[in-house]
N, C-alpha and C positions, 0 to 999 in steps of 0.2 A: 365448281362447275362439271354438270353428270358428263359425259360420252356421248355421242349418238348413239353407238353402241349398246350400253346402259341402260340405256333407256328402249332401246329396242327390246333388250333384253328382259328388263320389267315389264313393257306391253306384252310381250310372249306368254309370260309369265300370269298375268295379270287373265291372260283369256284361256289357260290350259286351267284356272279353278274356275274361272265367272264362267264361260259357259257349260260346263258339265253339273255345275250349282243351279243353275238359271234353268236349267231341263229339271235334274230330281224335285226343283220346288214345284214346277207347274207339273210332274207328274204326281205330287202330294197332293196338288191342291182340287184335281181330277183321278175322279174315282169311279165304280160302276161302267155302267158300257151309255151312248147318249149325251156322254156329257155334261150331264149333272154336275153340280159341286155341293158336295157330298159332306160329312166327314171323313177321315183315312182311314180306307183299309192297310189293316197290318200286311196284308199281301196282295197281291192284284188276283187271287184265288180265293183269298177268301171268302167265304160264304154270305156273310152279312155286312151291312157298313150300317153307320147311326149319326144320329144328331142328337144335339143338344142345346137348349134355348131356357132364357127366365120367364118367370110369369109370375105375377101377383097370385095371391088368393083365390080370384076368381078368373085365375086361368089366362086374363090377358097379358099380353106381351109387355117387359117391364125390364129394364137394368139399371135402376138407380132405388135402395131403400134404406131404411131407417132405422138403425136396432128396434126390436122387438117386433119387426115384420117377420112375416112368414116369408120367404121366399119358394118358388116353386121350381121344379126342376122338368121340362119338357121331353123325354128321353123317348125318341123316333127309332125303334130299330126297325131296318130296311132286311127282309129275306131276299138276298140276290137272285137271280133266273141263272147267273151265267157269267165266264169273263171270258176276254177275249187271252189268248196268247197264241202268239206270233202270227200267224196266218186263219188259227181257226175259232171260233165259240164253243166252248164248252160249257154245257147246263150243268146246273145245280137239281139234284133230281129226291134226297133224301131230306127231311126237314134235318134242323141242325140243336145242339141244345146246349146252354149257352148260362154263364152267367153274367148279373150284370153289377159293374162299381163304379159306385155316384163317391166323388170324392171332393172338399171345397177346402181351398189352402186360402188362407187369408194374408193380407198385404206383410208379414213378418216371416210367411212360412211356414208357419203351423198349417197342419192338419186340422181341419175343424171337427171335419164333418164325415162320415160313409156309411155312407148308403148300399145293401149287397142284396140282390134279387138270386136267388142260386135256383139253377135246373129249371129255364126259359126253355119253350120247344116253340121252334118258327119255320115254315116250310119256305120254299122258293117262293118267291111275289108276294108273300105276306108282310105286312106291318103291323107294330105293334107298337104302341105306345104307352108309356106310365108316366107320374107328375109326381115321384116323389118330393116331397117338403120340407124345409130346414127352420126353424124360428131361430133369428139372430139375437143373441143374447144381449140385452144391455149391458153397458162399460164392453163392448167387442172392438176391436182396429176398425177404426173408419178407414175408409183407401177403396182401393180398388182387389175385389177376391178372387177367385178363377176356378171355373167349375168345370173336373173332366166327366170322363163317361171312360168306362172301357169294356169291353166284350170279352171274355175270356170262354176258355171248355170246360174253365175248373178253380182250384182255387192258387194263386199262385203259389202259394209252399211246396204246389205238387210240380217240382222246376223239369222232374226230366219229363214228364209229358204236359208241360201247360203250355195252351198255343192263346196270343193275344188274336181275336177278330179284326175291331174294330176300332177305332177309338177317335174323339171331341171334343173338346174346349168352350167355353165362355167367357166370360168376365161381366161381373156387375160390380155396382158402386157399392157400398156402406158408409152411411152417413150418422152423426153421433145423436 
């Protein structure tokens, strides 16, 4: 039987870990201003937000596909107008040049699709939507696939100058 002291120490340790974790997860869930739930900016000072969703070939929302079908990815890029830092609001005034990376991971953790759209430009307050598509090959593994979109300032191989602006992910099911 545990002593009262060890139970109290375990509870204190749990609080030390749980409270900051809950705060961090909540902060990641909310970005931008106004409390909109969006993708996750890589930093609070990021000039971009992004959202991704899956669509059928007629651009209707859909999350379950058969092999041989085309899944389209609705990528919405948002040029943020600014950010809060400590007690002030800081505005973005210049356009941002960015790369869009969309990748699909299958249930076997293999990356089966990569879309890259380099050197896009967006100004603060603008919203840009693009819809790359992927034809799901016959014989593909069935199960849950994950599509992730990353917005960066260049190629990831440019490690010294590479910056991730924002990312988001969605899942969809593939059936045989």
